[in-house]
N, C-alpha and C positions, 0 to 999 in steps of 0.2 A: 255837751249841748241838753243843758231842760229841754224837754222835754212841754214845751210848753201853744198849751190847749184854751180854743177862749170855746167856751157853750153861756146862750143864747137863748130862748121865745123871741124870735120875730116878727111883727104879722108882714099883713106883704107891704108896706108900704114903710116896715124897718125899725116901725112902731116900738118899742120893748115898754112905758112903762110914765103913770099920768101920779104925779100928785104921790111922791118918793113908791107905791104900787108901782107889780108888774098889773100888764093888762089883762092877762088873762090869769081866773085863775081850773089848771089843765095837772090834777093828783098822778099820775099819769110821767107829763114833763116833773114832777117833786121826783116821783122820784128810781128816776132817770138821770137826774141832779147827781141823786144821793149815791149813788151803785157808782157813776162816776168818780164820783168826786172825794170816797170815801179816803182814807190814807194818806193823802198827797195834800201841795199843800192849794189856797186857794188866798188869790189877788184882787184883789176891792177896793174902790173910791170909798168915803167917809160916806158917807147920799145911801149908797151897799148896804153899807154894814150899821146905817142908822133902824135901815129897814127892815132888819132881824130880825125873827118877829121875840126871840128868846134872846137876842147876843152871834157872840162866837160858836159857826156850829164846831158839832161835839164830833169829837176822830176825823180832823182835819187841822194844818197849821192854815188860823188865819193870818193874814196881811193886809191890813188897811194903810192906803195912801191917804198921805194927811198933811199940809204946809202945817197945817197947828202946832201945837208943842202936845197937844188934847193925848189920853192915853185911855184904850179900849181890854177890856177885863175879855182875859183868854184870845188877847189878838197883840200880833207888831205890829208898829206901828214904822213906815218910811214918807219919807218926801219926794221921795219920783220913783216911777216905778223901774226906772233902771236901776236905782240900791234897792227899791227889793229884790230885783229877777243877779245883785251881785252876792246877795245874800243867801242864795239857795244854791246848793249841789249838781252839780249837774250828772245828780239817777237822780231827780227830783223831777217831776209830771206837777207842771203848774199848770192848774185852769184858773185862767181872767175869766169872775163872774160881774162884770158887770163896775159901774155904770157905761157910759154912753160915752166919755171923755176915755175912762181909760179904756172902752175900747178899742176908742181908734190910735192909741196912741200905739197899743197891742196889734193890733190885728199885722202890719210889716216883721214885725217880729215871728209871729205865728205858726207853728207844725202843721195844728188837727182845727177845725170848727169841729162843733156839737151843737148841732141848729138843730131846734126846733120848728117848723117854720111852719105859722098858726094860718089858714085860708080865712082871711077874716082881713078887717080895716076899719080902726075904730074908729067910734065919732070924734073925741080925742085921744092929743097926746100931748106930752114933753123932751120923753125922750127916745133917742132913735140911737137905734145901732148904724153902725158907717153904713156906706157904698163898698160896698166891695167888688170887685170884679174875678166874675165868677168863672173868666177861662182863666185862670194861677189854680182853680183849684181841684183835683178831682172828686166828685162822690163812689163812694166806699163803702157808704149803706143807705141805708135808703126805704122805710118801715111807714108805708103810707094807715093812716087811721082815724076811722072816720067815727063819730059819734059814740060814745055811750052812757048806759047808766052816771058815769062816776065824769063823765070827761064832754061838754057840752059843744066842743069845738069839728074841726072834722082838722088834723094836724097833721108834719111827718116830721119825723127823726131821723135830719140828713146830717149824716160825717163825711165831711171833707177834706183831704190831707191837699196841700202845695204841691204841689205843678214841679 
């Protein structure tokens, strides 16, 4: 069975985005995202793909979920998460990278969560990570970070595995 991981940066109220953009610019989070996902499969919704500044992310198998017949340069498309997952080999490491509805559908299937939990509540947000029962997950790694010259938020990198 493929390893299905979810990777997300969430605010204290589970907010993840506004107007198709991430809420926070945390270079350390982007670096971690790249390190974890490079060489693996990333699955995202169409709006998440549209939000990528340069299109498909390099050195990854990019999979976009869309009900339209639209195609995306550098990416494979599937009409559902189940069809996308069926196209993956059992050895593949799969990262679900958003957005909110894809996270909600994938959460019951995920083995791991790679979360950047930002110690802030934004004034505005229109996309939210689904509520999840933290009792079903075991923290296997926790790194606390304070603001610095590159990152202006308090945040934690927390890795969970399903109990």
